[in-house]
N, C-alpha and C positions, 0 to 999 in steps of 0.2 A: 290299816296301812296298805295291805294287799289290794283292797278294794279301791283305794285312792290311786294307786299306781295303775290299776286296770283302767280306771276312768281316764287318766292322762293318756294312756296308750290308745284307748278308743277314740278320744278326741283327735289324737295325732293321725289315726287311720282315716278319720272323717276329712281331715285336711287333704290327705292323699287322694281320697275320692274326688275332691274338688280339683286337685292339681292334675289328675289324669285328663279331665275335660278341658281344663285351662290350657294345658300344653298342646293338646290335640287341636282345639279350636282356634289356637293362635295362628295356625298355618294359613287360613284363608285371608284374614285381614292383612297379615304381613305379605302374603302373596300379591296383594294389590299393589304394594310398594314396588316389588320387583317387576310386576307386570308393566308398570308405568316407567320404571327405570329403563326397560327395554321396549318401550312403546313403538319404536321404529321397526321392530322385528315383526314379521308376518305371523309369528306364533306367540305373540306376547301373552295371551291368556294361558296357553299351555305352559309357558315358562313360569307364569305366576302360580300355577297349580303344582309345579314340581316339588315344592317344599312339602305339601300335603302328601304327594306320592311317596316321597322318601320316608315320611313319618309312618305311613302304613306298610311300606315295603319291609320294615323291620319285623312285622308279624310273620312274614313268610319265612324268615331265617330263624326267628327266636320263639315262635309260637309254642312248638313242642319242647325245645330245649329249656324254656322257662319252667315248665312242669318238672323236668329232670333236675333243675337247679334246686327246686323246693325239696325234692327227694334227697338230694345230697347235702344241702346246707341248712334246710329248715326255712320256715316262713320269715322269721325276723331277719336273718342274714341276707336272704334273697331280696327282701324289701330294702335293706340298707344298700345293697349293690344297685338296685333300681334307682333309689334316691340320688346316690352319688353320680350315677350315669346321667340322670336328668339334669343335675346341677352343671355337669361338664357340657352337656348339649346346649343349655341356655347360654353358657359362657361363649361357646363357639358362635351362636347367633348374635350375641352382643359384639364380638370381635369382627363379625362380617361387616358391621357398619363403620369400621375404622380401617378397612383395607384401602390401598392406594388406587385400585381400579375396580370398576363395577363387576367385571368378570371374576376377578379374584374374590371379591366380597360375596358374590353369588355362590361360588364354589364352597366357600367357608360356611355360608348359611345352609346350603344343602347338606353338608357334613353334620352340622349341628342339628338339623331336622331329623336326619337318620339316627343320630345318637339319642335324641329325645324319643324317637320311635322305639328304640331298644328299651329305654327306661319305662315308657308307658306300657309296653308289652309285659315286662317283668312285673310292674305294679298291678296291672290288670289281673295277672295270674295269681298274685299274692293276696291282694287286699280283701276280696270277698271271703275266702276261707279263714284268713287271719282274724278278721273282725268277728266272724262267727265263733271262732275259738275264744276270743277275748270276752264275748258276750255269754259264754257258757253253753253255746249250741242251742238247739231247740227253737222255740218261739222267740225267745229273747235275741238269739243270734240272728234269726231271720228278720226281726224287727230292725235291728241295727243295720243290716244290709240294705233294707228298704230306705232307711233314713240316709244312709250313705249314697244310695242311688239318686235320691232327691237332691242332695248337695252336688252330686255330679252334674245333674241337669241344670241346677242353678248356676254353677260355674260356666257351663256351656252357654247359658243364656247371657251372662254378663260379659264374657270375653269379647265377642265381636262388637258389642255396644261400647265397651270401654276403649278398645283399640280404634274403632271407627271414629269416636269423638276426639281422640288424641290426634289422629291423622288429619281430620277436618277436610280440607280440600287437597286431594292428592294430585301430584304432578310428577314430571320426570325429575324434579328437584327434591321430592320427598324421599327421605332415607330412613334406614333402620334406627338411627340415632333419635328420630322423632318419637319413637315408642320405647326408648330406653327405660323409662320408669316402669313399664310393664315387665320388662325383662329383669329389672332389679327386684321387683316384687316376687317374681318367680324364684329367683336365686335365694331371696330371704326365706321364703317358705320352705324350700328344699333344704337349706342349711339348718333352719330351726328344727324341722322334722327329723333330720338325720341325727342331730345332737340329742334331742329328747329320746328318740327311739333307741339309740345306742346305749343309753344308760338305764333303760327300763328292763328289769329282769322278767322277760316274757318266756315262760316255759312252753316248749313245743312238744306235744306228745310224739311218741315214736312214729316215724313215717316209714312205711314199708312199701316198696314198689310192688306193683301187681305182677303176679306170676303169669306170664304169657305163654308158658310152655303147654298149657292145656287148651289153648285157643286154636281151633282148627279152621277158623274163618277170620274175616276182618270186617270192619264196618262197611267197607266198599262193596261187600257182597249183598247188602241190603238196599233194595231199590229206593225206599223212602229216605235213607240216609244219603245215598249217592246223589239223588236229585235235590235233596235238602242242602247239601254242601254247595251246590251251584246256586241255590236260592239265597243262602247266606252271603255268598260272594257278591251277588247282584244286589242284595238288600243293603249291605254296608256301603256299596258304591252309590246307591240311591239316597240313603240317609245323609251321606256326606256331600254328594254331588249337587243335590237340590239347593241347600243353603249356600254352599261355597260358590257355585256359579251365579246364584242370585246376588251375592255380595259383589261379584265382578260386574254383573249386569247393571245393578243400580248405582254403582260408583262410577260407571262409564258415562261421561257427559258428552260423548260424541253422538252423532246421529244414529250409530249402531246400538247404543246403550239405552237404558231406561232412566238415566240420571237427570234427564230434563234440563241439562246445563245448569243445575243448581250448585251454588258454592258449597252447600252442606251435603253434597251427594254421598260422600263416603260415610259421614255420620248417619245419614238416613239408611244407607245400605246396612250399616252395622246394627241399627235398631230393628230393621226388618228381619235380618238373619237371626238376631237374638230372639225375636218373637217366635220364629220357627222352633228354636230350641226350647223356648218356654212352653210352646204348645206340646212339644214332646213330653215335657215334665207333666203337664196337665193330663195328657193322654195316658201316661204310665200310671198316674195316680188313680184315675177313674177306671182304667183297664184292670188294675189290680183289685179294685173293689168288686168288679163283676166277673172276674176270671173264673170263679168257682161256679158260675151259673151259665156261662157260654163256653162251648168247646173251642179249642185252639183253631180247629179247622174253620168253624163258622166265623170266628173273630178275624182270622187271616183273610178269608174270602171277602168279608165286608170291607175291611180296611184297604186291601189291594184294589178292589173294584173302585172305591171312592178316590184313592190316590191316582189311579189310571185316568179316571174321569177328570179330576182336577188338572192333571198334567196335560192331557189332550186339549182341554179347553184353554189352558194357558198358551199352548203352542199356537193355536189358531187365532187367538185374540191379540197376541203380541202387544204392541204399543198403542193399538187403535182405540182402546177403551181405557179410561182412567177413573180413579176414585179418590176421594179426599180422605186422608187418614192423619190423625194426630201423631206426631213423631217427636221423640226426645233427641235433640241434636248434641247433647252434652252440656248445653247451657240452659235450655228451656224447651218447653213443648211448643210446637207450631204445626199448623195444618198444611200438608203438601198434597198435590195431585200426583198419584203414582199409577203406573199401568196396573190394570186389574189382574194381569198375569202374575204380578208379584204377590197379590193377595191370595190367589189360588195356590201358588207354589208354597207360600207361607203356611197355609192351612194343611198342607201335606204332612206337616209335623205331627198333627193329631193321629194320622194314619201310620206313619213309620214308627211311632212310639212303642207299639206293641208287637211289631213284626218279628223282632229277634226272638223273643220268648216263644211265640207261636211256632215259628219255623223250627226252633231247637226242640220243642216238645214233640212235634210231629216227626222230626228226623230221627230221634232216638227211641221212638216207640218200637218195642219189640226187640231192641238191641241187647238188653240184659247185661251180661258181663263185658260186652264190648262198648258200653256207654262211656267209660272213662277215656278210652282211646279215641272215641268219636269226638269227645269234647276238645281234645288236643288238636285234632284235625280242624275242627271248627275255628279254633284260634288262628290257624294259618290262613283260613279263608277270609279273615278280616282284611287281608291285603287288597281285597276288592275296593275298599275305601280309598285306596291310592290309585289303582289302575283305571277304574271306571270314570272318576271325575277327570282324569287326564285325557281319556278318549273324548269325553264330553266337551272339554275345553278346546281340544284340537278342532272339533266341529264348529265350535263358536268362533274360532279364529278364521275359518275358511268358508263358513256359510253364514250363520247368525246365532245369537244367544238362544233364541227360542227354538231354532232347529236342533240345537244341542240337547234339548230336553227329550228328544226321541230316545236317548239312552235310558233315563229313568222310566220313561213310558214303557219301553220294551221290557225293562227289568220288572216293573210291577205287573205287567201282563204275564210274564213267566211265573212270578210269585203267585198270581191268581191261578194259573194252571196247576202249580204245585199244590195249592190249597184244595182245589177241586178234584184232582186226579193223582198227581205225582206222589203225594204224601201217603196214599193208601198202601197199607202193607199187603203182603201176599194173602193174608188170612181174611182180608176185607174186600 
């Protein structure tokens, strides 16, 4: 009976892995709707990316407090708080489509995006250790976390594809109500997960906070951590900024965009962005297989170099060179000519897939008892996923989409510097 309940709890946690990616990756395709709602504004792309920014801004405020919530309430209760918060955030996004004015609707949507960000932050802090606990720790717990990570990537792959196909041809008349079915799905999963988890008797071992009284230093005193925190900030901005801006670029059917004036532009953009996330899944899978044979420094050096090369080539090629690619539009597969820049940026998903783990490993090397505190700081650095894409799309508004990719390019060059030099400890 106990085993059966644990199985149900594990399956529930797996759904949460998927929901974390689903809610996070909802921001870019919905952002396209708001971008076109305010298409007359000179900063339309920046406006469209504000929902994503609010989502990630939550990490700045709740990254470290989420860990303290676990210490006070335990894993299960913190997870329930996170699920309830996420449900409320989705409701706010739904209500934004029923406001009397666009300005009011956008304000409500941003509030919903921020609330969802709080939820995702709490769930990110809880899910990995909780599923490890349910699996009994050790190899079994690690295996379950890897499976959960795969489901997370799968949800990240499907979300832009699903929303893009629902939107179809986006215009200033396209509204949030056009994707209500996606929001209803999210509400349903959150509600079901809350109900199931609340009745499961999950025991949480005693959690004791770390005694910091004997700590005479902080993680910031270590050069490899200090520079690594910057690298994580820039990495998350790159991971999110590449596909999010790519979605905007390919859904834009004006002369500035890469949508080639196709009626299915938004669906195509969703498919390409989804492929980026799918390649991240592939990269994580194969990266995990060879991680014990290749050092984090070498892996990060290689992937950062390739990502920088792909991004630079995309910038200089722009719309001038196209390639034929089969695309699923939500109804059927069809072949479309897309800018080769889109292919190069899509392939960056293979590179970004392993960067987080590599940067984290190099950053905490030699930290010892300061590692736990460093992990909490790292969680706040996830806010880069909101700030950097916002800057990137400000550039896309006032210069061009391809020019905006100088932000991911400079970020990957810094990450390359970190891999080659900045990550070395004082003893090396």
